[in-house]
PyMOL Python script that loads the backbone (N, CA, C, O; Angstrom):
from pymol import cmd

cmd.read_pdbstr("""\
ATOM      1  N   MET A   1      55.489  99.137 152.049  1.00  0.00           N
ATOM      2  CA  MET A   1      56.806  98.300 153.076  1.00  0.00           C
ATOM      3  C   MET A   1      57.221  98.148 151.551  1.00  0.00           C
ATOM      4  O   MET A   1      56.859  97.889 150.404  1.00  0.00           O
ATOM      5  N   LYS A   2      58.586  98.621 152.678  1.00  0.00           N
ATOM      6  CA  LYS A   2      59.628  98.705 151.884  1.00  0.00           C
ATOM      7  C   LYS A   2      60.124  97.508 151.576  1.00  0.00           C
ATOM      8  O   LYS A   2      59.891  96.716 152.489  1.00  0.00           O
ATOM      9  N   LYS A   3      61.038  96.757 150.182  1.00  0.00           N
ATOM     10  CA  LYS A   3      61.126  95.802 149.950  1.00  0.00           C
ATOM     11  C   LYS A   3      63.133  95.819 150.527  1.00  0.00           C
ATOM     12  O   LYS A   3      64.043  96.640 150.424  1.00  0.00           O
ATOM     13  N   VAL A   4      62.997  94.436 151.107  1.00  0.00           N
ATOM     14  CA  VAL A   4      64.284  94.209 151.853  1.00  0.00           C
ATOM     15  C   VAL A   4      65.048  93.534 150.591  1.00  0.00           C
ATOM     16  O   VAL A   4      66.195  93.958 150.450  1.00  0.00           O
ATOM     17  N   SER A   5      64.804  92.970 150.044  1.00  0.00           N
ATOM     18  CA  SER A   5      65.789  92.091 148.976  1.00  0.00           C
ATOM     19  C   SER A   5      65.580  91.576 147.893  1.00  0.00           C
ATOM     20  O   SER A   5      64.485  91.018 147.966  1.00  0.00           O
ATOM     21  N   ASN A   6      66.056  91.437 146.834  1.00  0.00           N
ATOM     22  CA  ASN A   6      66.267  90.940 145.406  1.00  0.00           C
ATOM     23  C   ASN A   6      66.356  89.692 145.644  1.00  0.00           C
ATOM     24  O   ASN A   6      65.745  89.026 144.809  1.00  0.00           O
ATOM     25  N   VAL A   7      67.014  88.924 146.672  1.00  0.00           N
ATOM     26  CA  VAL A   7      67.341  87.371 146.602  1.00  0.00           C
ATOM     27  C   VAL A   7      66.009  86.449 146.480  1.00  0.00           C
ATOM     28  O   VAL A   7      64.888  86.429 146.987  1.00  0.00           O
ATOM     29  N   ARG A   8      66.830  85.610 145.423  1.00  0.00           N
ATOM     30  CA  ARG A   8      65.670  84.465 145.193  1.00  0.00           C
ATOM     31  C   ARG A   8      65.813  83.564 145.373  1.00  0.00           C
ATOM     32  O   ARG A   8      66.735  83.028 144.758  1.00  0.00           O
ATOM     33  N   ILE A   9      65.104  82.837 146.230  1.00  0.00           N
ATOM     34  CA  ILE A   9      65.818  80.957 146.525  1.00  0.00           C
ATOM     35  C   ILE A   9      64.694  80.693 145.183  1.00  0.00           C
ATOM     36  O   ILE A   9      63.596  81.169 144.891  1.00  0.00           O
ATOM     37  N   ASP A  10      65.931  79.314 144.346  1.00  0.00           N
ATOM     38  CA  ASP A  10      65.835  78.027 143.874  1.00  0.00           C
ATOM     39  C   ASP A  10      65.386  76.899 144.406  1.00  0.00           C
ATOM     40  O   ASP A  10      64.533  76.050 144.147  1.00  0.00           O
ATOM     41  N   HIS A  11      66.653  77.239 145.695  1.00  0.00           N
ATOM     42  CA  HIS A  11      66.348  75.499 145.635  1.00  0.00           C
ATOM     43  C   HIS A  11      66.686  75.393 147.714  1.00  0.00           C
ATOM     44  O   HIS A  11      67.331  76.180 148.408  1.00  0.00           O
ATOM     45  N   ILE A  12      66.190  74.545 147.990  1.00  0.00           N
ATOM     46  CA  ILE A  12      65.851  74.544 149.799  1.00  0.00           C
ATOM     47  C   ILE A  12      66.686  73.530 149.887  1.00  0.00           C
ATOM     48  O   ILE A  12      66.741  72.791 148.904  1.00  0.00           O
ATOM     49  N   ALA A  13      67.522  73.232 151.030  1.00  0.00           N
ATOM     50  CA  ALA A  13      67.842  71.857 151.073  1.00  0.00           C
ATOM     51  C   ALA A  13      68.275  71.672 152.937  1.00  0.00           C
ATOM     52  O   ALA A  13      68.449  72.754 153.497  1.00  0.00           O
ATOM     53  N   PHE A  14      68.383  70.828 153.530  1.00  0.00           N
ATOM     54  CA  PHE A  14      68.572  70.616 154.833  1.00  0.00           C
ATOM     55  C   PHE A  14      70.293  69.725 154.981  1.00  0.00           C
ATOM     56  O   PHE A  14      70.993  69.254 154.084  1.00  0.00           O
ATOM     57  N   LEU A  15      70.508  69.772 156.405  1.00  0.00           N
ATOM     58  CA  LEU A  15      71.848  69.192 156.330  1.00  0.00           C
ATOM     59  C   LEU A  15      71.576  68.292 157.995  1.00  0.00           C
ATOM     60  O   LEU A  15      70.930  68.812 158.904  1.00  0.00           O
ATOM     61  N   THR A  16      72.056  67.251 158.073  1.00  0.00           N
ATOM     62  CA  THR A  16      71.880  66.275 159.422  1.00  0.00           C
ATOM     63  C   THR A  16      73.026  65.678 159.655  1.00  0.00           C
ATOM     64  O   THR A  16      73.694  65.041 158.841  1.00  0.00           O
ATOM     65  N   PRO A  17      73.251  65.874 160.728  1.00  0.00           N
ATOM     66  CA  PRO A  17      74.824  64.872 161.024  1.00  0.00           C
ATOM     67  C   PRO A  17      74.152  63.027 161.164  1.00  0.00           C
ATOM     68  O   PRO A  17      74.664  62.018 160.679  1.00  0.00           O
ATOM     69  N   GLY A  18      73.116  63.120 161.841  1.00  0.00           N
ATOM     70  CA  GLY A  18      72.866  61.878 161.529  1.00  0.00           C
ATOM     71  C   GLY A  18      72.542  61.594 163.125  1.00  0.00           C
ATOM     72  O   GLY A  18      72.563  62.587 163.853  1.00  0.00           O
ATOM     73  N   ASN A  19      72.231  60.252 163.751  1.00  0.00           N
ATOM     74  CA  ASN A  19      72.274  60.077 165.391  1.00  0.00           C
ATOM     75  C   ASN A  19      72.440  58.893 165.244  1.00  0.00           C
ATOM     76  O   ASN A  19      71.416  58.445 164.728  1.00  0.00           O
ATOM     77  N   TYR A  20      73.325  57.944 165.443  1.00  0.00           N
ATOM     78  CA  TYR A  20      73.984  57.640 165.986  1.00  0.00           C
ATOM     79  C   TYR A  20      74.659  56.730 167.179  1.00  0.00           C
ATOM     80  O   TYR A  20      75.760  56.192 167.295  1.00  0.00           O
ATOM     81  N   PRO A  21      73.368  56.816 168.099  1.00  0.00           N
ATOM     82  CA  PRO A  21      74.299  56.597 169.412  1.00  0.00           C
ATOM     83  C   PRO A  21      75.079  54.960 169.740  1.00  0.00           C
ATOM     84  O   PRO A  21      74.179  54.125 169.818  1.00  0.00           O
ATOM     85  N   GLY A  22      75.847  54.609 169.851  1.00  0.00           N
ATOM     86  CA  GLY A  22      76.199  53.822 170.674  1.00  0.00           C
ATOM     87  C   GLY A  22      76.944  53.330 169.138  1.00  0.00           C
ATOM     88  O   GLY A  22      77.291  53.960 168.139  1.00  0.00           O
ATOM     89  N   GLU A  23      76.987  51.687 169.581  1.00  0.00           N
ATOM     90  CA  GLU A  23      77.457  50.615 167.720  1.00  0.00           C
ATOM     91  C   GLU A  23      76.308  50.753 167.099  1.00  0.00           C
ATOM     92  O   GLU A  23      76.257  51.168 165.941  1.00  0.00           O
ATOM     93  N   ASP A  24      75.124  50.382 167.875  1.00  0.00           N
ATOM     94  CA  ASP A  24      74.036  50.163 167.169  1.00  0.00           C
ATOM     95  C   ASP A  24      73.364  50.896 166.008  1.00  0.00           C
ATOM     96  O   ASP A  24      72.291  51.392 166.353  1.00  0.00           O
ATOM     97  N   ALA A  25      73.768  51.153 164.428  1.00  0.00           N
ATOM     98  CA  ALA A  25      73.057  52.506 164.142  1.00  0.00           C
ATOM     99  C   ALA A  25      71.545  51.938 163.588  1.00  0.00           C
ATOM    100  O   ALA A  25      70.922  52.616 162.771  1.00  0.00           O
ATOM    101  N   SER A  26      71.151  50.996 163.957  1.00  0.00           N
ATOM    102  CA  SER A  26      69.974  50.739 163.572  1.00  0.00           C
ATOM    103  C   SER A  26      68.682  52.063 163.769  1.00  0.00           C
ATOM    104  O   SER A  26      67.793  52.335 162.963  1.00  0.00           O
ATOM    105  N   PRO A  27      68.858  52.473 164.612  1.00  0.00           N
ATOM    106  CA  PRO A  27      67.942  53.199 165.175  1.00  0.00           C
ATOM    107  C   PRO A  27      68.237  54.311 164.556  1.00  0.00           C
ATOM    108  O   PRO A  27      67.371  54.887 163.898  1.00  0.00           O
ATOM    109  N   GLY A  28      69.419  54.765 164.656  1.00  0.00           N
ATOM    110  CA  GLY A  28      69.958  56.134 164.064  1.00  0.00           C
ATOM    111  C   GLY A  28      69.419  56.400 162.267  1.00  0.00           C
ATOM    112  O   GLY A  28      68.704  57.338 161.913  1.00  0.00           O
ATOM    113  N   PHE A  29      69.980  55.316 161.339  1.00  0.00           N
ATOM    114  CA  PHE A  29      69.267  55.393 160.331  1.00  0.00           C
ATOM    115  C   PHE A  29      67.839  55.259 160.536  1.00  0.00           C
ATOM    116  O   PHE A  29      67.463  56.413 160.332  1.00  0.00           O
ATOM    117  N   GLU A  30      66.946  54.672 160.773  1.00  0.00           N
ATOM    118  CA  GLU A  30      65.464  55.049 160.443  1.00  0.00           C
ATOM    119  C   GLU A  30      65.551  56.556 161.403  1.00  0.00           C
ATOM    120  O   GLU A  30      65.771  57.366 160.502  1.00  0.00           O
ATOM    121  N   ARG A  31      65.516  57.130 162.321  1.00  0.00           N
ATOM    122  CA  ARG A  31      65.013  58.139 162.475  1.00  0.00           C
ATOM    123  C   ARG A  31      65.881  59.108 161.357  1.00  0.00           C
ATOM    124  O   ARG A  31      65.725  60.327 161.283  1.00  0.00           O
ATOM    125  N   THR A  32      66.806  58.339 160.523  1.00  0.00           N
ATOM    126  CA  THR A  32      67.619  59.866 159.245  1.00  0.00           C
ATOM    127  C   THR A  32      66.762  59.728 158.724  1.00  0.00           C
ATOM    128  O   THR A  32      66.163  60.763 158.433  1.00  0.00           O
ATOM    129  N   LEU A  33      66.198  58.507 158.308  1.00  0.00           N
ATOM    130  CA  LEU A  33      65.299  58.538 156.506  1.00  0.00           C
ATOM    131  C   LEU A  33      63.500  58.652 157.109  1.00  0.00           C
ATOM    132  O   LEU A  33      62.584  58.650 156.286  1.00  0.00           O
ATOM    133  N   GLU A  34      63.272  58.733 158.408  1.00  0.00           N
ATOM    134  CA  GLU A  34      62.307  59.715 158.811  1.00  0.00           C
ATOM    135  C   GLU A  34      62.334  61.434 158.137  1.00  0.00           C
ATOM    136  O   GLU A  34      61.632  62.079 157.358  1.00  0.00           O
ATOM    137  N   LEU A  35      63.803  61.724 159.107  1.00  0.00           N
ATOM    138  CA  LEU A  35      63.449  63.054 158.965  1.00  0.00           C
ATOM    139  C   LEU A  35      63.820  63.560 157.298  1.00  0.00           C
ATOM    140  O   LEU A  35      63.696  64.699 156.848  1.00  0.00           O
ATOM    141  N   PHE A  36      64.365  62.187 156.485  1.00  0.00           N
ATOM    142  CA  PHE A  36      64.918  62.919 155.121  1.00  0.00           C
ATOM    143  C   PHE A  36      63.321  62.771 154.294  1.00  0.00           C
ATOM    144  O   PHE A  36      63.047  63.486 153.330  1.00  0.00           O
ATOM    145  N   ARG A  37      62.183  61.540 154.953  1.00  0.00           N
ATOM    146  CA  ARG A  37      60.614  61.860 154.210  1.00  0.00           C
ATOM    147  C   ARG A  37      59.996  63.144 154.076  1.00  0.00           C
ATOM    148  O   ARG A  37      59.442  63.693 153.124  1.00  0.00           O
ATOM    149  N   ALA A  38      60.379  63.731 156.071  1.00  0.00           N
ATOM    150  CA  ALA A  38      59.749  64.596 156.966  1.00  0.00           C
ATOM    151  C   ALA A  38      60.228  65.684 155.268  1.00  0.00           C
ATOM    152  O   ALA A  38      59.426  65.939 154.370  1.00  0.00           O
ATOM    153  N   GLY A  39      61.245  65.978 155.293  1.00  0.00           N
ATOM    154  CA  GLY A  39      61.929  67.025 154.788  1.00  0.00           C
ATOM    155  C   GLY A  39      61.757  66.799 152.880  1.00  0.00           C
ATOM    156  O   GLY A  39      62.292  67.649 152.169  1.00  0.00           O
ATOM    157  N   GLU A  40      61.047  65.708 152.268  1.00  0.00           N
ATOM    158  CA  GLU A  40      60.507  65.388 151.325  1.00  0.00           C
ATOM    159  C   GLU A  40      59.061  66.056 150.819  1.00  0.00           C
ATOM    160  O   GLU A  40      58.687  66.520 149.741  1.00  0.00           O
ATOM    161  N   ALA A  41      58.137  65.795 152.738  1.00  0.00           N
ATOM    162  CA  ALA A  41      56.951  66.022 152.679  1.00  0.00           C
ATOM    163  C   ALA A  41      56.449  67.032 152.762  1.00  0.00           C
ATOM    164  O   ALA A  41      55.259  67.281 152.571  1.00  0.00           O
ATOM    165  N   LEU A  42      57.901  68.269 153.272  1.00  0.00           N
ATOM    166  CA  LEU A  42      57.581  69.910 153.847  1.00  0.00           C
ATOM    167  C   LEU A  42      58.411  70.476 151.813  1.00  0.00           C
ATOM    168  O   LEU A  42      58.951  71.471 151.328  1.00  0.00           O
ATOM    169  N   GLY A  43      58.200  69.762 151.569  1.00  0.00           N
ATOM    170  CA  GLY A  43      59.315  70.347 150.017  1.00  0.00           C
ATOM    171  C   GLY A  43      60.645  70.826 149.897  1.00  0.00           C
ATOM    172  O   GLY A  43      60.948  71.735 149.125  1.00  0.00           O
ATOM    173  N   TYR A  44      61.560  70.155 150.746  1.00  0.00           N
ATOM    174  CA  TYR A  44      63.279  70.722 150.274  1.00  0.00           C
ATOM    175  C   TYR A  44      63.774  69.627 148.687  1.00  0.00           C
ATOM    176  O   TYR A  44      63.333  68.677 148.040  1.00  0.00           O
ATOM    177  N   ASP A  45      64.447  70.164 148.698  1.00  0.00           N
ATOM    178  CA  ASP A  45      65.142  69.905 146.963  1.00  0.00           C
ATOM    179  C   ASP A  45      65.956  68.726 147.151  1.00  0.00           C
ATOM    180  O   ASP A  45      66.024  67.762 146.388  1.00  0.00           O
ATOM    181  N   SER A  46      66.767  68.955 148.603  1.00  0.00           N
ATOM    182  CA  SER A  46      68.371  68.067 149.194  1.00  0.00           C
ATOM    183  C   SER A  46      68.130  67.841 150.110  1.00  0.00           C
ATOM    184  O   SER A  46      67.388  68.670 150.636  1.00  0.00           O
ATOM    185  N   ALA A  47      68.496  66.729 150.904  1.00  0.00           N
ATOM    186  CA  ALA A  47      68.564  66.166 151.510  1.00  0.00           C
ATOM    187  C   ALA A  47      70.225  65.455 151.921  1.00  0.00           C
ATOM    188  O   ALA A  47      70.581  64.310 151.641  1.00  0.00           O
ATOM    189  N   TRP A  48      71.138  66.616 152.721  1.00  0.00           N
ATOM    190  CA  TRP A  48      72.617  66.339 153.369  1.00  0.00           C
ATOM    191  C   TRP A  48      72.517  65.358 153.984  1.00  0.00           C
ATOM    192  O   TRP A  48      71.402  64.957 154.318  1.00  0.00           O
ATOM    193  N   VAL A  49      73.795  64.606 154.351  1.00  0.00           N
ATOM    194  CA  VAL A  49      74.507  63.723 155.728  1.00  0.00           C
ATOM    195  C   VAL A  49      75.907  63.614 155.366  1.00  0.00           C
ATOM    196  O   VAL A  49      76.407  63.112 154.360  1.00  0.00           O
ATOM    197  N   ARG A  50      76.593  64.321 156.625  1.00  0.00           N
ATOM    198  CA  ARG A  50      78.128  64.132 156.339  1.00  0.00           C
ATOM    199  C   ARG A  50      78.269  63.201 156.568  1.00  0.00           C
ATOM    200  O   ARG A  50      77.403  62.453 157.021  1.00  0.00           O
ATOM    201  N   GLN A  51      79.947  62.781 156.228  1.00  0.00           N
ATOM    202  CA  GLN A  51      80.949  61.476 156.087  1.00  0.00           C
ATOM    203  C   GLN A  51      81.094  61.392 157.701  1.00  0.00           C
ATOM    204  O   GLN A  51      81.150  62.369 158.447  1.00  0.00           O
ATOM    205  N   ARG A  52      81.137  60.223 158.035  1.00  0.00           N
ATOM    206  CA  ARG A  52      81.656  59.768 159.367  1.00  0.00           C
ATOM    207  C   ARG A  52      82.359  58.554 159.323  1.00  0.00           C
ATOM    208  O   ARG A  52      81.955  57.398 159.440  1.00  0.00           O
ATOM    209  N   HIS A  53      83.886  59.181 159.068  1.00  0.00           N
ATOM    210  CA  HIS A  53      85.069  58.511 158.681  1.00  0.00           C
ATOM    211  C   HIS A  53      85.407  57.549 159.634  1.00  0.00           C
ATOM    212  O   HIS A  53      85.548  56.368 159.317  1.00  0.00           O
ATOM    213  N   LEU A  54      85.618  58.156 161.340  1.00  0.00           N
ATOM    214  CA  LEU A  54      85.853  57.827 162.001  1.00  0.00           C
ATOM    215  C   LEU A  54      84.798  57.039 163.377  1.00  0.00           C
ATOM    216  O   LEU A  54      85.114  56.693 164.515  1.00  0.00           O
ATOM    217  N   GLU A  55      83.055  56.956 162.398  1.00  0.00           N
ATOM    218  CA  GLU A  55      82.834  56.594 163.479  1.00  0.00           C
ATOM    219  C   GLU A  55      82.739  54.884 163.371  1.00  0.00           C
ATOM    220  O   GLU A  55      82.859  54.357 162.265  1.00  0.00           O
ATOM    221  N   ARG A  56      82.584  54.317 164.214  1.00  0.00           N
ATOM    222  CA  ARG A  56      82.481  52.557 164.165  1.00  0.00           C
ATOM    223  C   ARG A  56      81.460  52.009 163.422  1.00  0.00           C
ATOM    224  O   ARG A  56      81.588  51.068 162.638  1.00  0.00           O
ATOM    225  N   ALA A  57      79.827  52.969 163.827  1.00  0.00           N
ATOM    226  CA  ALA A  57      78.477  52.757 163.585  1.00  0.00           C
ATOM    227  C   ALA A  57      78.415  52.745 162.073  1.00  0.00           C
ATOM    228  O   ALA A  57      78.069  51.696 161.529  1.00  0.00           O
ATOM    229  N   VAL A  58      78.755  53.943 161.241  1.00  0.00           N
ATOM    230  CA  VAL A  58      78.536  55.045 160.415  1.00  0.00           C
ATOM    231  C   VAL A  58      79.771  54.968 159.517  1.00  0.00           C
ATOM    232  O   VAL A  58      80.616  55.717 160.006  1.00  0.00           O
ATOM    233  N   SER A  59      80.105  54.542 158.718  1.00  0.00           N
ATOM    234  CA  SER A  59      81.624  55.020 158.563  1.00  0.00           C
ATOM    235  C   SER A  59      81.439  55.748 156.835  1.00  0.00           C
ATOM    236  O   SER A  59      82.239  56.603 156.454  1.00  0.00           O
ATOM    237  N   SER A  60      80.618  55.399 156.192  1.00  0.00           N
ATOM    238  CA  SER A  60      80.424  56.264 155.069  1.00  0.00           C
ATOM    239  C   SER A  60      78.925  56.659 154.826  1.00  0.00           C
ATOM    240  O   SER A  60      78.043  55.851 155.115  1.00  0.00           O
ATOM    241  N   ALA A  61      78.687  57.633 154.410  1.00  0.00           N
ATOM    242  CA  ALA A  61      77.128  58.632 154.043  1.00  0.00           C
ATOM    243  C   ALA A  61      76.140  57.727 152.702  1.00  0.00           C
ATOM    244  O   ALA A  61      74.979  57.929 152.347  1.00  0.00           O
ATOM    245  N   ALA A  62      77.189  56.671 152.180  1.00  0.00           N
ATOM    246  CA  ALA A  62      76.785  56.193 150.645  1.00  0.00           C
ATOM    247  C   ALA A  62      75.760  54.999 151.411  1.00  0.00           C
ATOM    248  O   ALA A  62      74.585  55.219 151.116  1.00  0.00           O
ATOM    249  N   THR A  63      75.880  54.146 152.053  1.00  0.00           N
ATOM    250  CA  THR A  63      74.984  53.155 152.518  1.00  0.00           C
ATOM    251  C   THR A  63      73.559  53.969 153.169  1.00  0.00           C
ATOM    252  O   THR A  63      72.439  53.471 153.050  1.00  0.00           O
ATOM    253  N   LEU A  64      73.767  55.081 153.757  1.00  0.00           N
ATOM    254  CA  LEU A  64      72.658  55.688 154.001  1.00  0.00           C
ATOM    255  C   LEU A  64      71.865  56.681 152.734  1.00  0.00           C
ATOM    256  O   LEU A  64      70.646  56.703 152.568  1.00  0.00           O
ATOM    257  N   LEU A  65      72.536  57.206 152.187  1.00  0.00           N
ATOM    258  CA  LEU A  65      71.889  57.770 150.608  1.00  0.00           C
ATOM    259  C   LEU A  65      71.402  57.189 149.829  1.00  0.00           C
ATOM    260  O   LEU A  65      70.646  57.546 148.925  1.00  0.00           O
ATOM    261  N   ALA A  66      72.076  55.507 150.305  1.00  0.00           N
ATOM    262  CA  ALA A  66      71.478  54.744 149.008  1.00  0.00           C
ATOM    263  C   ALA A  66      70.062  54.281 149.282  1.00  0.00           C
ATOM    264  O   ALA A  66      69.280  54.032 148.364  1.00  0.00           O
ATOM    265  N   ALA A  67      69.604  54.120 151.159  1.00  0.00           N
ATOM    266  CA  ALA A  67      68.233  53.698 151.283  1.00  0.00           C
ATOM    267  C   ALA A  67      67.168  54.749 151.150  1.00  0.00           C
ATOM    268  O   ALA A  67      65.983  54.519 150.910  1.00  0.00           O
ATOM    269  N   ALA A  68      67.776  56.054 151.351  1.00  0.00           N
ATOM    270  CA  ALA A  68      67.166  57.202 150.932  1.00  0.00           C
ATOM    271  C   ALA A  68      66.376  57.368 150.062  1.00  0.00           C
ATOM    272  O   ALA A  68      65.173  57.584 150.212  1.00  0.00           O
ATOM    273  N   SER A  69      67.224  57.250 148.629  1.00  0.00           N
ATOM    274  CA  SER A  69      66.730  57.092 147.727  1.00  0.00           C
ATOM    275  C   SER A  69      65.865  56.566 147.584  1.00  0.00           C
ATOM    276  O   SER A  69      64.835  57.129 147.212  1.00  0.00           O
ATOM    277  N   GLN A  70      65.926  55.456 147.787  1.00  0.00           N
ATOM    278  CA  GLN A  70      65.003  54.274 147.490  1.00  0.00           C
ATOM    279  C   GLN A  70      63.090  55.405 147.170  1.00  0.00           C
ATOM    280  O   GLN A  70      62.635  55.664 146.056  1.00  0.00           O
ATOM    281  N   PRO A  71      62.693  55.647 147.998  1.00  0.00           N
ATOM    282  CA  PRO A  71      61.406  55.906 148.568  1.00  0.00           C
ATOM    283  C   PRO A  71      61.083  57.405 148.029  1.00  0.00           C
ATOM    284  O   PRO A  71      60.035  57.923 148.416  1.00  0.00           O
ATOM    285  N   VAL A  72      61.853  58.052 147.239  1.00  0.00           N
ATOM    286  CA  VAL A  72      61.780  59.644 147.091  1.00  0.00           C
ATOM    287  C   VAL A  72      60.893  59.701 145.993  1.00  0.00           C
ATOM    288  O   VAL A  72      60.585  58.588 145.566  1.00  0.00           O
ATOM    289  N   ASP A  73      60.322  60.801 145.326  1.00  0.00           N
ATOM    290  CA  ASP A  73      59.245  61.416 144.727  1.00  0.00           C
ATOM    291  C   ASP A  73      60.746  62.709 143.791  1.00  0.00           C
ATOM    292  O   ASP A  73      61.205  62.590 142.655  1.00  0.00           O
ATOM    293  N   ARG A  74      61.084  63.756 144.831  1.00  0.00           N
ATOM    294  CA  ARG A  74      62.008  64.484 144.663  1.00  0.00           C
ATOM    295  C   ARG A  74      63.400  65.445 144.491  1.00  0.00           C
ATOM    296  O   ARG A  74      63.944  66.213 143.698  1.00  0.00           O
ATOM    297  N   ARG A  75      63.574  64.794 145.893  1.00  0.00           N
ATOM    298  CA  ARG A  75      64.318  65.380 146.552  1.00  0.00           C
ATOM    299  C   ARG A  75      65.945  64.126 146.624  1.00  0.00           C
ATOM    300  O   ARG A  75      66.298  62.974 146.873  1.00  0.00           O
ATOM    301  N   GLU A  76      66.494  65.718 146.113  1.00  0.00           N
ATOM    302  CA  GLU A  76      68.540  64.611 145.851  1.00  0.00           C
ATOM    303  C   GLU A  76      68.700  64.608 146.978  1.00  0.00           C
ATOM    304  O   GLU A  76      68.619  65.528 147.792  1.00  0.00           O
ATOM    305  N   PRO A  77      69.080  62.950 147.164  1.00  0.00           N
ATOM    306  CA  PRO A  77      69.982  63.110 148.415  1.00  0.00           C
ATOM    307  C   PRO A  77      71.829  63.439 148.095  1.00  0.00           C
ATOM    308  O   PRO A  77      72.375  63.067 147.057  1.00  0.00           O
ATOM    309  N   ALA A  78      72.410  64.037 148.989  1.00  0.00           N
ATOM    310  CA  ALA A  78      73.743  63.858 148.668  1.00  0.00           C
ATOM    311  C   ALA A  78      74.547  63.899 149.979  1.00  0.00           C
ATOM    312  O   ALA A  78      73.908  63.648 151.000  1.00  0.00           O
ATOM    313  N   ALA A  79      76.289  64.273 150.138  1.00  0.00           N
ATOM    314  CA  ALA A  79      76.919  64.159 151.022  1.00  0.00           C
ATOM    315  C   ALA A  79      77.733  65.029 151.267  1.00  0.00           C
ATOM    316  O   ALA A  79      78.351  65.185 150.213  1.00  0.00           O
ATOM    317  N   ALA A  80      78.329  66.059 152.410  1.00  0.00           N
ATOM    318  CA  ALA A  80      78.805  66.518 152.449  1.00  0.00           C
ATOM    319  C   ALA A  80      80.047  65.774 153.167  1.00  0.00           C
ATOM    320  O   ALA A  80      81.094  66.386 153.380  1.00  0.00           O
TER     321      ALA A  80
END
""", "prot")
cmd.dss("prot")
cmd.show_as("cartoon", "prot")
cmd.util.cbc("prot")
cmd.orient("prot")
């Protein structure tokens, strides 16, 4: 079989925009935290969430990342 690439992957991450419908951010926070936990269980090294400056329900990723960083073992929370 022919070798396709010499690329070595040392780190794998995912970015979620979050899902915060309407004014109540609680369901979106819970779903996003579930996604972070699932990513950790699958072996992802990082989970990213984007800043949401113009959204009423969630204006900063810091709140979500603070909550997401509590129950983790190995994943690095980050914002983009």
